C-alpha positions as CSV (number, residue, x, y, z in Angstrom):
1,M,68.6,133.1,48.7
2,V,65.9,133.2,51.5
3,S,65.4,136.9,51.0
4,L,65.0,136.5,47.3
5,V,62.3,133.8,47.9
6,F,60.6,136.2,50.4
7,V,60.6,139.1,48.0
8,L,59.5,137.1,44.9
9,G,57.0,135.1,46.8
10,G,55.5,138.2,48.4
11,L,55.3,139.9,45.0
12,Y,53.5,136.9,43.5
13,F,51.0,136.7,46.4
14,E,50.4,140.4,46.2
15,W,49.7,140.1,42.4
16,A,47.6,136.9,42.8
17,M,45.5,137.7,45.9
18,G,46.5,141.1,47.3
19,G,43.7,142.9,45.4
20,G,41.1,141.1,47.4
21,F,42.6,141.3,50.9
22,L,41.6,143.9,53.5
23,F,44.4,143.9,56.0
24,F,43.5,145.1,59.5
25,G,46.9,146.9,59.9
26,N,46.5,148.6,56.6
27,T,46.9,152.2,57.9
28,A,50.2,151.5,59.8
29,L,51.8,149.5,57.0
30,R,50.8,152.1,54.4
31,A,52.3,154.8,56.6
32,A,55.6,152.9,56.9
33,M,55.9,152.1,53.2
34,P,57.6,155.5,52.1
35,W,60.0,155.2,55.0
36,M,61.0,151.6,54.1
37,V,61.5,152.7,50.4
38,G,63.4,155.8,51.5
39,V,65.8,153.8,53.7
40,L,66.2,150.9,51.2
41,V,67.0,153.0,48.1
42,P,70.4,154.2,49.3
43,V,71.2,150.7,50.7
44,F,70.6,149.2,47.3
45,V,72.6,151.9,45.5
46,V,75.6,151.2,47.6
47,V,75.1,147.4,47.1
48,L,75.0,147.8,43.3
49,C,78.0,150.1,43.2
50,R,80.0,147.6,45.3
51,L,78.7,144.7,43.3
52,E,80.1,146.3,40.2
53,R,83.6,146.1,41.7
54,V,83.2,142.4,42.5
55,V,81.5,141.5,39.2
56,P,83.0,143.9,36.6
57,Q,81.1,142.1,33.8
58,M,77.9,143.6,35.2
59,A,78.8,147.0,33.9
60,D,79.6,145.8,30.3
61,P,76.0,146.3,28.8
62,L,75.7,149.8,30.4
63,P,77.1,152.7,28.4
64,G,79.2,154.7,30.9
65,V,80.1,155.4,34.5
66,F,77.9,158.5,34.6
67,F,74.8,156.6,33.2
68,R,75.4,153.7,35.6
69,T,75.8,155.8,38.8
70,V,73.3,158.6,38.1
71,I,70.5,156.8,36.2
72,A,70.7,153.0,36.0
73,Y,71.7,152.1,39.6
74,P,69.3,154.5,41.3
75,L,66.4,153.3,39.1
76,L,67.3,149.7,39.8
77,A,67.7,150.4,43.5
78,L,64.2,152.1,43.5
79,L,62.7,149.0,41.9
80,C,64.4,146.7,44.3
81,A,63.3,148.8,47.3
82,V,59.7,148.9,46.2
83,A,59.7,145.2,45.6
84,V,61.1,144.6,49.2
85,A,58.6,147.0,50.7
86,A,55.7,145.5,48.8
87,A,56.5,141.8,49.6
88,P,55.0,141.9,53.1
89,W,51.6,142.9,51.7
90,G,51.6,139.7,49.6
91,W,52.6,137.5,52.4
92,L,50.0,139.0,54.7
93,A,47.3,138.3,52.1
94,Y,48.5,134.7,51.7
95,L,48.7,134.1,55.5
96,G,45.4,135.8,56.1
97,W,43.8,133.6,53.5
98,M,45.4,130.5,54.9
99,A,44.5,131.2,58.5
100,G,41.1,132.5,57.7
101,T,37.8,130.7,58.2
102,P,35.1,130.8,55.6
103,S,32.6,133.5,56.6
104,R,29.8,135.7,55.4
105,V,30.2,139.2,56.9
106,E,28.8,142.7,56.2
107,A,30.9,145.5,55.0
108,R,30.2,149.1,53.9
109,V,31.1,150.4,50.5
110,L,32.6,153.9,50.9
111,S,33.1,154.5,47.2
112,I,33.2,152.6,43.9
113,E,35.1,153.5,40.8
114,P,33.6,153.3,37.3
115,L,34.5,150.2,35.3
116,R,37.6,150.8,33.2
117,N,38.8,148.6,30.3
118,Y,42.4,147.5,29.5
119,V,43.8,147.6,33.0
120,P,44.6,144.5,35.2
121,C,41.7,145.3,37.5
122,G,38.9,147.2,35.8
123,Q,37.0,148.3,38.9
124,H,38.0,149.1,42.5
125,A,35.9,149.9,45.6
126,R,36.8,151.2,49.0
127,L,35.4,148.9,51.6
128,E,35.1,149.4,55.4
129,F,35.1,146.4,57.6
130,R,35.6,146.5,61.4
131,G,36.9,150.0,61.2
132,T,39.5,149.3,58.6
133,V,39.3,150.8,55.1
134,A,41.0,149.3,52.0
135,R,40.8,149.6,48.3
136,I,39.7,146.2,46.9
137,C,39.5,145.0,43.3
138,V,35.8,144.2,42.8
139,E,35.7,143.5,39.0
140,E,35.5,139.7,39.3
141,R,34.2,139.6,42.8
142,L,30.8,141.2,42.2
143,A,28.0,138.6,42.2
144,A,25.5,140.7,40.4
145,K,25.0,144.5,40.1
146,A,27.6,146.9,41.5
147,P,26.6,148.5,44.8
148,G,26.6,152.2,45.3
149,A,28.6,154.3,47.7
150,G,27.3,154.0,51.3
151,D,25.6,150.6,50.6
152,T,26.0,147.7,53.0
153,V,27.1,144.5,51.2
154,A,27.4,140.9,52.1
155,V,30.9,139.7,51.7
156,Y,31.8,136.0,51.3
157,G,35.4,135.2,52.0
158,R,37.8,134.2,54.7
159,V,38.2,136.1,58.0
160,S,41.4,135.8,60.1
161,R,43.2,137.9,62.7
162,L,45.1,139.5,59.8
163,G,42.1,140.6,57.8
164,L,39.4,139.7,55.4
165,Y,40.0,138.0,52.1
166,V,37.1,138.9,49.8
167,R,35.9,136.2,47.5
168,E,32.4,137.5,46.5
169,I,30.4,140.7,47.1
170,H,26.6,140.6,47.0
171,A,24.7,143.9,47.0
172,K,21.7,143.9,49.4
């Protein structure tokens, strides 16, 4: 039950605030993500296959043994593995926001994507702050005009030991 709360809570925090958080350990965690998913997929496949023996009603809506073991369970295992691997990002964003102190800092815009419609976040930018680079959703965080690549911007948010939570970006 605790692990389910951890995963679902982490996914919620990643969805709600992860797009505006620049985590200082971004590079290390991003490098570990494929390894975590690669290790967790076979674990979840085994768990699902064993769960089918314990709860035979689970297999009733699925068409056949081949479909379950070759298509359905590996896809479900991949989704579960990605959810477990993404949960720490959300919790780090939440804890970084909670432990952070309101601050105004300067960051450098490395690149900014053009505005796109019909996507959850219409515009992203790569920001560099204290040597850490992260892709941040800037669509609702820009105070005025969009800065250009290479510009130094004023960032209002919360700074903690974990990272920088971006609330507003002001071009200079």
